[in-house]
All heavy atoms as an XYZ file, in Angstrom:
875
protein
N     -23.695     17.658    -12.334
C     -22.522     17.226    -13.109
C     -22.619     15.698    -13.401
O     -22.824     14.950    -12.425
C     -21.248     17.606    -12.350
C     -20.090     17.170    -13.076
S     -18.646     17.691    -12.111
C     -17.379     17.446    -13.278
N     -22.475     15.275    -14.546
C     -22.507     13.903    -14.936
C     -21.115     13.283    -14.805
O     -20.183     13.835    -15.381
C     -23.010     13.715    -16.365
O     -24.334     14.320    -16.450
C     -23.088     12.286    -16.723
N     -21.013     12.204    -14.095
C     -19.733     11.454    -13.968
C     -19.622     10.563    -15.176
O     -20.493      9.732    -15.440
C     -19.673     10.715    -12.676
O     -19.850     11.587    -11.574
C     -18.336      9.987    -12.528
N     -18.523     10.676    -15.872
C     -18.241      9.776    -17.038
C     -17.115      8.822    -16.755
O     -16.894      7.897    -17.489
C     -17.884     10.616    -18.250
O     -16.764     11.405    -18.038
C     -19.075     11.524    -18.641
N     -16.358      9.025    -15.694
C     -15.205      8.206    -15.387
C     -15.191      7.887    -13.919
O     -15.401      8.780    -13.092
C     -13.894      8.908    -15.759
O     -13.952      9.314    -17.113
C     -12.724      8.031    -15.531
N     -14.917      6.613    -13.586
C     -14.717      6.249    -12.154
C     -13.392      5.483    -12.120
O     -12.958      4.899    -13.068
C     -15.852      5.368    -11.658
O     -15.921      4.164    -12.492
C     -17.171      6.073    -11.692
N     -12.797      5.558    -10.956
C     -11.555      4.788    -10.707
C     -11.940      3.355    -10.310
O     -12.636      3.171     -9.351
C     -10.693      5.433     -9.599
C     -10.164      6.769    -10.047
C      -9.521      4.493     -9.275
C      -9.448      7.546     -9.013
N     -11.569      2.401    -11.099
C     -11.902      1.003    -10.876
C     -10.808      0.275    -10.119
O     -11.048     -0.534     -9.188
C     -12.109      0.276    -12.205
N      -9.521      0.616    -10.419
C      -8.393     -0.134     -9.841
C      -7.207      0.802     -9.708
O      -6.948      1.609    -10.645
C      -8.006     -1.285    -10.778
O      -9.127     -2.109    -11.025
C      -6.895     -2.171    -10.111
N      -6.508      0.633     -8.590
C      -5.218      1.343     -8.395
C      -4.154      0.258     -8.576
O      -4.164     -0.784     -7.888
C      -5.100      1.986     -7.042
C      -3.661      2.557     -6.806
C      -6.149      3.111     -6.899
N      -3.276      0.386     -9.529
C      -2.227     -0.611     -9.859
C      -0.923     -0.165     -9.373
O      -0.474      0.952     -9.621
C      -2.174     -0.864    -11.390
C      -1.058     -1.942    -11.705
C      -3.493     -1.238    -11.940
N      -0.236     -1.055     -8.580
C       1.073     -0.727     -7.965
C       2.096     -1.617     -8.685
O       2.007     -2.872     -8.671
C       1.078     -0.994     -6.472
C       0.012     -0.094     -5.804
C       2.442     -0.831     -5.865
C      -0.183     -0.334     -4.328
N       3.143     -0.955     -9.344
C       4.153     -1.719     -9.932
C       5.119     -2.273     -8.852
O       5.331     -1.630     -7.792
C       5.014     -0.766    -10.784
C       4.249     -0.296    -12.012
O       3.282     -0.905    -12.382
O       4.713      0.668    -12.634
N       5.612     -3.462     -9.050
C       6.418     -4.150     -8.012
C       7.281     -5.286     -8.593
O       7.081     -5.601     -9.766
C       5.522     -4.609     -6.870
S       4.312     -5.872     -7.391
N       8.074     -5.833     -7.804
C       8.966     -6.979     -8.149
C       8.261     -8.291     -8.001
O       8.367     -9.176     -8.798
C      10.227     -6.960     -7.470
N       7.445     -8.410     -6.983
C       6.777     -9.689     -6.630
C       5.331     -9.384     -6.273
O       4.973     -9.199     -5.125
C       7.555    -10.328     -5.441
C       7.012    -11.769     -5.074
O       5.889    -12.112     -5.544
O       7.779    -12.424     -4.371
N       4.435     -9.467     -7.284
C       3.012     -9.204     -6.974
C       2.321    -10.023     -5.944
O       1.582     -9.547     -5.113
C       2.351     -9.397     -8.351
C       3.425     -9.188     -9.358
C       4.660     -9.712     -8.702
N       2.599    -11.344     -5.950
C       1.964    -12.245     -4.981
C       2.383    -11.930     -3.560
O       1.528    -11.797     -2.669
C       2.313    -13.636     -5.320
C       1.528    -14.233     -6.444
C       1.712    -15.731     -6.591
N       0.860    -16.199     -7.631
C       0.944    -17.349     -8.210
N       1.954    -18.179     -7.866
N       0.099    -17.754     -9.221
N       3.686    -11.661     -3.334
C       4.160    -11.314     -1.983
C       3.621     -9.982     -1.508
O       3.129     -9.801     -0.379
C       5.650    -11.314     -1.904
N       3.611     -8.986     -2.407
C       3.108     -7.654     -1.967
C       1.654     -7.688     -1.789
O       1.095     -7.079     -0.874
C       3.518     -6.573     -3.029
C       3.566     -5.229     -2.530
C       4.442     -5.046     -1.267
C       4.061     -4.256     -3.585
N       0.895     -8.354     -2.623
C      -0.597     -8.502     -2.401
C      -0.879     -9.184     -1.149
O      -1.765     -8.816     -0.406
C      -1.192     -9.232     -3.595
N      -0.084    -10.225     -0.737
C      -0.252    -10.921      0.511
C      -0.031     -9.932      1.707
O      -0.792     -9.972      2.653
C       0.661    -12.131      0.641
N       0.959     -9.079      1.653
C       1.159     -8.096      2.682
C      -0.037     -7.234      2.851
O      -0.578     -7.005      3.946
C       2.412     -7.289      2.326
C       2.601     -6.065      3.251
C       3.200     -6.158      4.439
C       2.145     -4.785      2.778
C       3.403     -5.084      5.270
C       2.361     -3.643      3.594
C       2.937     -3.826      4.863
N      -0.501     -6.655      1.724
C      -1.678     -5.756      1.828
C      -2.956     -6.465      2.179
O      -3.796     -5.904      2.859
C      -1.855     -4.944      0.561
C      -0.836     -3.830      0.454
C       0.332     -3.876     -0.304
C      -1.073     -2.610      1.199
C       1.218     -2.812     -0.351
C      -0.172     -1.550      1.147
C       1.017     -1.693      0.363
O       1.834     -0.623      0.305
N      -3.107     -7.721      1.780
C      -4.223     -8.476      2.134
C      -4.320     -8.702      3.706
O      -5.343     -8.571      4.292
C      -4.261     -9.870      1.410
N      -3.144     -9.047      4.291
C      -3.096     -9.274      5.717
C      -3.319     -7.924      6.432
O      -3.934     -7.895      7.509
C      -1.771     -9.903      6.054
C      -1.701    -11.378      5.677
C      -0.506    -12.058      6.285
N       0.775    -11.482      5.936
C       1.545    -11.818      4.888
N       1.165    -12.786      4.026
N       2.689    -11.232      4.652
N      -2.859     -6.825      5.879
C      -2.996     -5.566      6.507
C      -4.441     -5.038      6.449
O      -4.939     -4.463      7.405
C      -2.047     -4.512      5.821
C      -1.963     -3.146      6.484
C      -1.420     -3.283      7.924
C      -1.025     -2.253      5.642
N      -5.101     -5.228      5.271
C      -6.486     -4.665      5.102
C      -7.587     -5.655      5.311
O      -8.686     -5.281      5.505
C      -6.602     -4.165      3.640
O      -6.485     -5.260      2.770
C      -5.557     -3.107      3.292
N      -7.319     -6.955      5.249
C      -8.376     -7.944      5.311
C      -9.067     -8.206      3.979
O     -10.026     -8.920      3.864
N      -8.577     -7.545      2.864
C      -9.149     -7.751      1.565
C      -8.668     -9.089      1.046
O      -7.740     -9.714      1.512
C      -8.684     -6.625      0.657
C      -9.235     -5.303      1.047
C      -9.921     -4.928      2.194
C      -9.009     -4.060      0.285
N     -10.147     -3.584      2.242
C      -9.687     -3.022      1.116
C      -8.418     -3.698     -0.872
C      -9.624     -1.706      0.677
C      -8.459     -2.399     -1.301
C      -9.024     -1.416     -0.522
N      -9.330     -9.524     -0.067
C      -9.108    -10.883     -0.580
C      -8.356    -10.844     -1.890
O      -8.746    -10.156     -2.884
C     -10.495    -11.569     -0.881
O     -11.230    -11.514      0.339
C     -10.316    -12.974     -1.340
N      -7.220    -11.536     -1.959
C      -6.476    -11.642     -3.245
C      -7.271    -12.491     -4.243
O      -7.982    -13.428     -3.873
C      -5.126    -12.335     -2.856
C      -5.142    -12.478     -1.409
C      -6.531    -12.220     -0.890
N      -7.056    -12.144     -5.520
C      -7.725    -12.940     -6.588
C      -6.840    -12.908     -7.813
O      -5.992    -12.079     -7.995
C      -9.133    -12.434     -6.910
O      -9.063    -11.153     -7.475
N      -7.078    -13.909     -8.651
C      -6.293    -14.027     -9.902
C      -5.297    -15.096     -9.805
O      -4.779    -15.347     -8.716
N      -5.013    -15.724    -10.915
C      -3.990    -16.828    -10.922
C      -2.782    -16.463    -11.732
O      -1.913    -17.313    -11.985
C      -4.623    -18.123    -11.326
C      -5.230    -18.040    -12.769
O      -5.108    -17.023    -13.410
O      -5.776    -19.087    -13.162
N      -2.671    -15.210    -12.176
C      -1.521    -14.718    -12.930
C      -0.472    -14.301    -11.985
O      -0.672    -13.338    -11.184
C      -1.941    -13.634    -13.852
C      -0.788    -13.098    -14.683
O       0.412    -13.406    -14.407
O      -1.141    -12.291    -15.634
N       0.717    -14.978    -11.884
C       1.731    -14.556    -10.899
C       2.297    -13.129    -11.233
O       2.913    -12.536    -10.292
C       2.839    -15.619    -11.042
C       2.631    -16.188    -12.420
C       1.160    -16.078    -12.697
N       2.064    -12.607    -12.305
C       2.544    -11.336    -12.691
C       1.559    -10.192    -12.460
O       1.878     -9.007    -12.654
N       0.361    -10.531    -12.071
C      -0.667     -9.535    -11.782
C      -1.693    -10.057    -10.814
O      -2.423    -11.040    -11.129
C      -1.402     -9.180    -13.101
C      -2.291     -7.933    -12.954
C      -1.816     -6.655    -13.138
C      -3.668     -8.127    -12.761
C      -2.582     -5.563    -13.071
C      -4.491     -7.031    -12.664
C      -3.962     -5.694    -12.831
N      -1.739     -9.490     -9.622
C      -2.627    -10.030     -8.521
C      -3.493     -8.855     -8.064
O      -3.029     -7.726     -7.878
C      -1.794    -10.561     -7.340
C      -2.706    -11.019     -6.222
C      -0.869    -11.709     -7.825
N      -4.777     -9.118     -7.895
C      -5.695     -8.046     -7.372
C      -6.078     -8.403     -5.977
O      -6.089     -9.486     -5.468
C      -6.957     -7.979     -8.281
O      -7.645     -9.237     -8.278
C      -6.568     -7.609     -9.713
N      -6.535     -7.296     -5.238
C      -7.152     -7.402     -3.919
C      -8.542     -6.817     -4.085
O      -8.686     -5.667     -4.566
C      -6.389     -6.629     -2.880
C      -5.082     -7.189     -2.399
C      -4.519     -6.286     -1.257
C      -5.245     -8.580     -1.917
N      -9.505     -7.534     -3.585
C     -10.905     -7.037     -3.629
C     -11.474     -6.977     -2.202
O     -11.010     -7.718     -1.380
C     -11.754     -7.963     -4.531
C     -11.228     -8.069     -5.935
C     -11.967     -9.097     -6.764
O     -12.895     -9.742     -6.263
O     -11.635     -9.289     -7.911
N     -12.418     -6.089     -1.996
C     -13.016     -5.969     -0.712
C     -13.118     -4.558     -0.188
O     -13.731     -4.294      0.897
N     -12.521     -3.614     -0.884
C     -12.601     -2.254     -0.443
C     -13.298     -1.367     -1.377
O     -13.967     -1.885     -2.332
N     -13.226     -0.043     -1.216
C     -13.939      0.877     -2.083
C     -13.414      0.915     -3.553
O     -14.136      1.291     -4.480
C     -13.777      2.194     -1.426
C     -12.562      2.013     -0.634
C     -12.552      0.631     -0.209
N     -12.205      0.445     -3.736
C     -11.603      0.371     -5.059
C     -10.711     -0.900     -5.082
O     -10.209     -1.328     -4.004
C     -10.792      1.625     -5.401
C      -9.587      1.748     -4.466
C     -10.323      1.672     -6.859
N     -10.520     -1.531     -6.223
C      -9.665     -2.697     -6.288
C      -8.217     -2.221     -6.283
O      -7.876     -1.270     -6.986
C     -10.046     -3.518     -7.486
C      -9.322     -4.856     -7.538
S      -9.899     -6.064     -8.773
C     -10.707     -5.088     -9.969
N      -7.358     -2.908     -5.586
C      -5.920     -2.713     -5.670
C      -5.300     -3.833     -6.524
O      -5.736     -5.010     -6.375
C      -5.243     -2.785     -4.324
C      -5.342     -1.592     -3.309
C      -4.678     -1.907     -2.064
C      -4.779     -0.409     -4.053
N      -4.354     -3.573     -7.339
C      -3.694     -4.552     -8.145
C      -2.175     -4.399     -8.021
O      -1.709     -3.268     -7.830
C      -4.146     -4.493     -9.593
N      -1.444     -5.484     -8.171
C      -0.019     -5.448     -8.069
C       0.513     -6.150     -9.339
O       0.171     -7.249     -9.663
C       0.381     -6.212     -6.791
C      -0.204     -5.641     -5.532
C      -1.470     -6.030     -5.147
C       0.412     -4.587     -4.901
C      -2.075     -5.458     -4.016
C      -0.159     -3.973     -3.777
C      -1.426     -4.425     -3.336
N       1.328     -5.405    -10.061
C       1.821     -5.784    -11.356
C       3.318     -5.890    -11.368
O       4.060     -4.965    -10.967
C       1.373     -4.675    -12.310
C       1.981     -4.769    -13.720
C       1.383     -3.665    -14.567
O       0.336     -3.818    -15.168
N       2.042     -2.536    -14.625
N       3.777     -7.049    -11.824
C       5.307     -7.235    -11.917
C       5.877     -6.363    -12.987
O       5.379     -6.302    -14.126
C       5.640     -8.692    -12.213
C       7.133     -8.931    -12.311
C       7.484    -10.347    -12.792
N       6.481    -11.341    -12.449
C       6.516    -12.184    -11.456
N       7.559    -12.179    -10.606
N       5.577    -13.035    -11.252
N       7.002     -5.735    -12.548
C       7.802     -5.020    -13.529
C       9.213     -5.522    -13.389
O       9.815     -5.504    -12.263
C       7.813     -3.432    -13.258
C       8.822     -2.751    -14.048
C       6.405     -2.960    -13.463
N       9.777     -6.179    -14.437
C      11.121     -6.747    -14.337
C      12.126     -5.660    -13.970
O      12.118     -4.531    -14.485
C      11.521     -7.380    -15.687
C      10.700     -8.605    -15.911
O      10.190     -9.255    -14.985
O      10.532     -8.998    -17.143
N      12.993     -5.976    -12.990
C      14.048     -5.025    -12.588
C      13.497     -3.914    -11.709
O      14.201     -2.941    -11.479
N      12.259     -4.040    -11.227
C      11.664     -2.942    -10.429
C      12.453     -2.689     -9.160
O      12.917     -3.565     -8.472
C      10.225     -3.328     -9.999
C       9.602     -2.255     -9.184
C       9.098     -1.121     -9.838
C       9.550     -2.263     -7.779
C       8.519     -0.110     -9.126
C       9.013     -1.283     -7.073
C       8.476     -0.150     -7.745
O       7.995      0.928     -7.029
N      12.615     -1.399     -8.904
C      13.226     -0.909     -7.606
C      12.246      0.073     -7.005
O      11.824      0.980     -7.679
C      14.558     -0.259     -7.886
C      15.629     -1.214     -8.356
C      16.973     -0.596     -8.506
N      17.055      0.808     -8.070
C      17.957      1.663     -8.426
N      18.938      1.329     -9.265
N      17.932      2.907     -8.057
N      11.982     -0.135     -5.698
C      11.049      0.786     -5.036
C      11.527      2.252     -4.987
O      12.723      2.458     -5.144
N      10.620      3.189     -4.771
C      10.991      4.534     -4.833
C      11.847      5.015     -3.667
O      12.550      6.075     -3.747
C       9.602      5.265     -4.802
C       8.720      4.336     -4.176
C       9.216      2.978     -4.608
N      11.795      4.285     -2.529
C      12.558      4.705     -1.414
C      11.997      5.907     -0.630
O      11.108      6.570     -1.129
N      12.383      6.030      0.576
C      11.884      7.117      1.433
C      13.018      7.481      2.430
O      13.623      6.619      2.972
C      10.673      6.659      2.252
C      10.176      7.689      3.160
C      10.538      7.812      4.495
C       9.393      8.768      2.887
N       9.951      8.928      5.006
C       9.257      9.593      4.026
C       8.749      9.303      1.754
C       8.484     10.714      4.091
C       8.033     10.435      1.796
C       7.878     11.178      2.977
N      13.300      8.725      2.597
C      12.663      9.881      1.871
C      13.412      9.985      0.526
O      14.531      9.472      0.338
C      12.999     11.082      2.730
C      14.229     10.710      3.474
C      14.215      9.236      3.635
N      12.893     10.687     -0.347
C      13.402     10.857     -1.716
C      12.427     11.529     -2.629
O      11.303     11.583     -2.334
N      12.935     12.090     -3.650
C      12.084     12.855     -4.603
C      11.137     11.989     -5.493
O      10.184     12.467     -6.040
C      13.062     13.627     -5.464
C      14.300     12.824     -5.443
C      14.352     12.165     -4.070
N      11.482     10.686     -5.577
C      10.717      9.819     -6.517
C       9.665      9.023     -5.676
O       9.704      7.805     -5.665
C      11.702      8.831     -7.223
N       8.737      9.683     -5.121
C       7.721      9.013     -4.298
C       6.604      8.365     -5.098
O       5.902      7.527     -4.628
C       7.147      9.998     -3.236
C       8.161     10.396     -2.223
C       7.489     11.376     -1.290
C       8.445     12.332     -0.678
N       9.198     13.182     -1.543
N       6.403      8.838     -6.361
C       5.318      8.338     -7.144
C       4.015      8.656     -6.451
O       3.935      9.672     -5.755
C       5.418      6.869     -7.463
C       6.762      6.469     -8.054
N       7.004      6.546     -9.424
C       7.926      6.054     -7.514
C       8.258      6.167     -9.626
N       8.821      5.844     -8.522
N       3.032      7.804     -6.578
C       1.733      7.979     -5.799
C       1.856      7.110     -4.557
O       2.785      6.253     -4.419
C       0.588      7.468     -6.688
N       1.046      7.405     -3.537
C       0.996      6.579     -2.388
C      -0.428      6.375     -1.875
O      -1.332      7.198     -2.224
C       1.924      7.092     -1.300
C       1.390      8.381     -0.645
N       1.720      9.581     -1.165
C       0.617      8.570      0.386
C       1.128     10.560     -0.423
N       0.467      9.950      0.606
N      -0.607      5.419     -1.072
C      -1.939      5.141     -0.432
C      -2.026      5.771      0.916
O      -0.992      5.865      1.608
C      -2.204      3.627     -0.270
C      -2.097      2.779     -1.531
C      -2.213      1.299     -1.174
C      -3.229      3.104     -2.519
N      -3.187      6.231      1.272
C      -3.483      6.663      2.604
C      -4.472      5.660      3.219
O      -5.542      5.473      2.629
C      -4.122      8.068      2.646
C      -3.132      9.206      2.451
O      -1.955      8.957      2.389
O      -3.611     10.376      2.203
N      -4.118      5.039      4.320
C      -4.975      4.083      4.970
C      -5.465      4.587      6.290
O      -4.646      5.039      7.142
C      -4.156      2.813      5.248
C      -3.506      2.090      4.004
C      -2.725      0.829      4.439
C      -4.529      1.794      2.909
N      -6.803      4.640      6.481
C      -7.417      5.082      7.676
C      -7.545      3.881      8.618
O      -8.070      2.814      8.245
C      -8.742      5.727      7.473
N      -6.996      4.005      9.842
C      -6.993      2.886     10.848
C      -7.594      3.440     12.172
O      -7.419      4.629     12.474
C      -5.623      2.338     11.060
C      -5.086      1.680      9.757
C      -4.654      3.393     11.527
N      -8.247      2.569     12.922
C      -8.744      3.052     14.224
C      -7.660      3.306     15.275
O      -7.888      4.195     16.131
C      -9.679      1.881     14.664
C      -9.266      0.699     13.906
C      -8.667      1.205     12.615
N      -6.605      2.662     15.159
C      -5.488      2.812     16.144
C      -4.094      2.764     15.383
O      -3.677      1.763     14.950
C      -5.545      1.709     17.199
C      -4.483      1.768     18.257
O      -3.621      2.640     18.226
O      -4.519      0.912     19.154
N      -3.545      3.986     15.252
C      -2.249      4.066     14.485
C      -1.195      3.247     15.182
O      -0.398      2.540     14.466
C      -1.874      5.554     14.285
C      -0.498      5.663     13.661
C      -2.850      6.252     13.470
N      -1.067      3.304     16.407
C       0.057      2.558     17.133
C      -0.088      1.046     16.925
O       0.909      0.416     16.653
C       0.033      2.885     18.632
C       0.395      4.323     18.972
C      -0.758      5.332     18.689
O      -1.969      4.934     18.634
O      -0.459      6.499     18.527
N      -1.246      0.528     17.004
C      -1.464     -0.906     16.664
C      -1.151     -1.203     15.234
O      -0.548     -2.267     14.919
C      -2.907     -1.318     16.948
O      -3.180     -1.229     18.366
N      -1.532     -0.337     14.285
C      -1.225     -0.560     12.907
C       0.277     -0.521     12.656
O       0.803     -1.314     11.835
C      -1.940      0.519     12.061
N       1.003      0.346     13.324
C       2.477      0.392     13.207
C       3.050     -0.925     13.612
O       3.927     -1.464     12.939
C       3.005      1.590     14.002
C       4.556      1.458     14.229
C       2.678      2.943     13.350
N       2.635     -1.479     14.734
C       3.128     -2.757     15.161
C       2.776     -3.844     14.185
O       3.656     -4.710     13.862
C       2.538     -3.116     16.580
C       3.178     -2.295     17.690
C       2.837     -2.817     19.078
N       1.370     -2.798     19.304
C       0.708     -1.747     19.808
N       1.333     -0.649     20.032
N      -0.614     -1.890     20.020
N       1.587     -3.848     13.598
C       1.157     -4.890     12.668
C       1.965     -4.816     11.370
O       2.398     -5.826     10.840
C      -0.373     -4.663     12.331
C      -0.907     -5.677     11.389
C      -1.230     -6.950     12.060
N      -1.901     -7.869     11.136
C      -1.548     -9.106     10.895
N      -0.560     -9.616     11.582
N      -2.239     -9.799     10.055
N       2.291     -3.559     10.937
C       3.040     -3.423      9.696
C       4.439     -4.037      9.856
O       4.946     -4.788      9.041
C       3.144     -1.898      9.341
C       1.789     -1.488      8.791
C       4.323     -1.637      8.357
C       1.645      0.020      8.775
N       5.115     -3.835     11.083
C       6.375     -4.395     11.349
C       6.280     -5.918     11.392
O       7.162     -6.631     10.812
C       6.899     -3.856     12.660
N       5.216     -6.483     11.987
C       5.033     -7.935     12.012
C       4.933     -8.521     10.627
O       5.332     -9.644     10.392
C       3.779     -8.331     12.807
C       3.917     -7.996     14.305
C       2.562     -8.139     15.000
O       1.505     -8.451     14.307
O       2.484     -7.861     16.215
N       4.321     -7.759      9.742
C       4.087     -8.234      8.351
C       5.257     -8.044      7.414
O       5.173     -8.367      6.286
C       2.814     -7.569      7.764
C       1.506     -7.913      8.526
C       0.382     -7.071      7.919
C       1.255     -9.375      8.396
N       6.317     -7.432      7.905
C       7.517     -7.204      7.050
C       7.653     -5.755      6.518
O       8.594     -5.557      5.779
N       6.773     -4.883      6.908
C       6.917     -3.500      6.506
C       7.818     -2.789      7.478
O       8.430     -3.396      8.371
N       7.921     -1.466      7.336
C       8.773     -0.684      8.224
C       8.174      0.702      8.405
O       7.365      1.209      7.606
C      10.183     -0.561      7.587
N       8.583      1.345      9.478
C       8.275      2.742      9.773
C       9.565      3.561      9.769
O      10.491      3.334     10.588
C       7.576      2.939     11.145
C       6.316      1.988     11.237
C       7.214      4.343     11.377
C       5.232      2.213     10.258
N       9.746      4.413      8.714
C      11.016      5.111      8.644
C      11.157      6.206      9.756
O      10.136      6.664     10.315
C      10.963      5.737      7.240
C       9.485      5.821      6.959
C       8.828      4.730      7.667
N      12.413      6.582     10.038
C      12.643      7.539     11.060
C      12.053      8.942     10.682
O      11.559      9.724     11.530
C      14.164      7.657     11.306
N      12.180      9.304      9.349
C      11.724     10.599      8.937
C      10.170     10.584      8.881
O       9.616      9.856      8.037
C      12.275     10.997      7.569
C      11.834     12.407      7.188
C      12.618     12.912      5.988
O      13.758     12.636      5.800
O      11.991     13.627      5.179
N       9.550     11.384      9.648
C       7.995     11.483      9.719
C       7.616     12.946      9.601
O       7.594     13.656     10.623
C       7.569     10.888     11.050
C       7.785      9.384     11.205
C       6.901      8.609     10.263
O       5.764      9.013     10.000
N       7.466      7.562      9.722
N       7.220     13.387      8.407
C       6.916     14.753      8.160
C       5.439     15.132      8.543
O       5.017     16.239      8.408
C       7.145     14.960      6.700
C       6.801     13.618      6.084
C       7.309     12.611      7.169
N       4.646     14.180      9.011
C       3.251     14.420      9.239
C       2.815     15.269     10.393
O       1.675     15.579     10.546
N       3.777     15.598     11.289
C       3.456     16.409     12.447
C       2.360     15.775     13.306
O       1.608     16.470     13.924
N       2.329     14.409     13.341
C       1.332     13.778     14.198
C      -0.010     13.528     13.486
O      -0.857     12.878     14.018
N      -0.223     14.086     12.326
C      -1.498     13.903     11.590
C      -1.485     12.648     10.805
O      -2.558     12.059     10.492
C      -1.784     15.102     10.717
C      -2.082     16.335     11.548
C      -2.590     17.441     10.685
O      -3.326     17.213      9.716
O      -2.180     18.606     10.963
N      -0.305     12.168     10.336
C      -0.237     10.845      9.684
C       1.103     10.285      9.973
O       2.061     10.962     10.413
C      -0.472     11.036      8.160
C       0.622     11.734      7.441
C       1.793     11.213      6.913
C       0.660     13.114      7.070
N       2.531     12.182      6.298
C       1.832     13.408      6.356
C      -0.255     14.220      7.281
C       2.191     14.629      5.916
C       0.098     15.460      6.789
C       1.276     15.659      6.146
N       1.240      9.000      9.713
C       2.517      8.251      9.934
C       2.838      7.590      8.564
O       2.051      6.930      7.981
C       2.379      7.170     10.993
O       1.975      7.768     12.254
C       3.607      6.357     11.186
N       4.101      7.834      8.180
C       4.597      7.225      6.952
C       5.062      5.810      7.228
O       5.746      5.585      8.232
C       5.763      8.014      6.297
C       6.364      7.350      5.061
C       5.345      9.430      5.939
N       4.669      4.874      6.391
C       5.046      3.464      6.533
C       5.618      3.061      5.161
O       5.374      3.681      4.108
C       3.927      2.634      6.975
N       6.359      1.971      5.143
C       6.882      1.414      3.978
C       6.458     -0.055      3.850
O       6.604     -0.813      4.841
C       8.453      1.471      3.890
C       9.043      2.876      4.071
C      10.540      2.795      4.189
C       8.610      3.801      2.967
N       5.999     -0.488      2.651
C       5.671     -1.890      2.519
C       6.983     -2.641      2.252
O       8.030     -2.038      2.208
C       4.684     -2.084      1.409
C       5.108     -1.792     -0.017
O       6.340     -1.893     -0.239
O       4.292     -1.514     -0.861
N       6.960     -3.996      2.210
C       8.210     -4.723      2.069
C       9.025     -4.457      0.830
O      10.249     -4.675      0.800
C       7.721     -6.209      2.014
C       6.410     -6.201      2.794
C       5.800     -4.859      2.399
N       8.483     -3.770     -0.206
C       9.259     -3.420     -1.404
C       9.658     -1.940     -1.309
O      10.232     -1.437     -2.281
C       8.498     -3.760     -2.674
C       8.479     -5.183     -2.937
C       8.090     -5.491     -4.413
O       8.111     -4.622     -5.242
O       7.779     -6.641     -4.619
N       9.282     -1.240     -0.263
C       9.748      0.106     -0.080
C       8.716      1.194     -0.600
O       9.071      2.405     -0.555
N       7.527      0.767     -1.030
C       6.537      1.743     -1.433
C       6.040      2.512     -0.169
O       5.602      1.820      0.808
C       5.314      1.114     -2.069
C       5.576      0.359     -3.270
N       5.772     -1.030     -3.244
C       5.725      0.773     -4.534
C       5.983     -1.431     -4.501
N       5.980     -0.335     -5.337
N       6.082      3.820     -0.109
C       5.553      4.539      1.066
C       4.030      4.531      0.994
O       3.419      4.550     -0.059
C       6.097      5.930      0.933
C       6.439      6.099     -0.513
C       6.719      4.768     -1.021
N       3.417      4.471      2.217
C       1.995      4.735      2.353
C       1.819      5.371      3.713
O       2.706      5.334      4.513
C       1.193      3.410      2.207
C       1.384      2.373      3.214
C       0.648      2.222      4.358
C       2.465      1.441      3.021
C       0.884      1.204      5.222
C       2.800      0.415      3.962
C       1.961      0.325      5.034
N       0.707      5.983      3.914
C       0.458      6.795      5.155
C      -0.661      6.149      5.926
O      -1.667      5.670      5.380
C       0.123      8.244      4.803
S       1.535      9.131      4.048
N      -0.574      6.260      7.236
C      -1.583      5.826      8.167
C      -2.188      7.100      8.712
O      -1.444      7.950      9.193
C      -1.034      4.973      9.294
C      -0.314      3.734      8.909
C       0.400      3.111     10.114
C      -1.243      2.699      8.304
N      -3.505      7.142      8.720
C      -4.264      8.215      9.465
C      -5.245      7.669     10.375
O      -5.698      6.479     10.134
C      -4.967      9.147      8.426
O      -5.953      8.364      7.701
C      -3.965      9.787      7.424
N      -5.593      8.400     11.372
C      -6.631      7.879     12.343
C      -7.994      8.012     11.676
O      -8.394      8.979     11.161
C      -6.535      8.746     13.584
C      -7.196      8.070     14.751
C      -6.865      8.791     16.085
N      -5.453      8.970     16.378
C      -4.608      8.050     16.806
N      -5.038      6.790     16.936
N      -3.362      8.331     17.087
N      -8.784      6.834     11.720
C     -10.024      6.777     11.157
C     -11.011      7.713     11.893
O     -10.895      7.774     13.138
C     -10.595      5.378     11.067
N     -11.910      8.357     11.228
C     -12.910      9.228     11.886
C     -13.922      8.420     12.653
O     -14.214      7.315     12.438
C     -13.618     10.114     10.858
């Protein structure tokens, strides 16, 4: 099968691209780039992440039906990652539907993402 399309970037809508990119940069170790305050990218992983300002943006909230898409992040130690997320301004909501297989976290703007144990 011939591949004709690849995913180059995952773009996350947000209110403050620089702040949200800084959160994910500290969490992942990836490098922010770009000088446009309305669009910031992170490089260093298997796909580029970008954060795009949307005026009046409100996060999807958790739990709720408007989850949009979310990221799954593989980490060697979920408990350490949970502590790090709190230190960086994120949160771990009380509702955890993963049954121990994943942990739902929220970034500072309320986007949910999941933590899974790295293989």
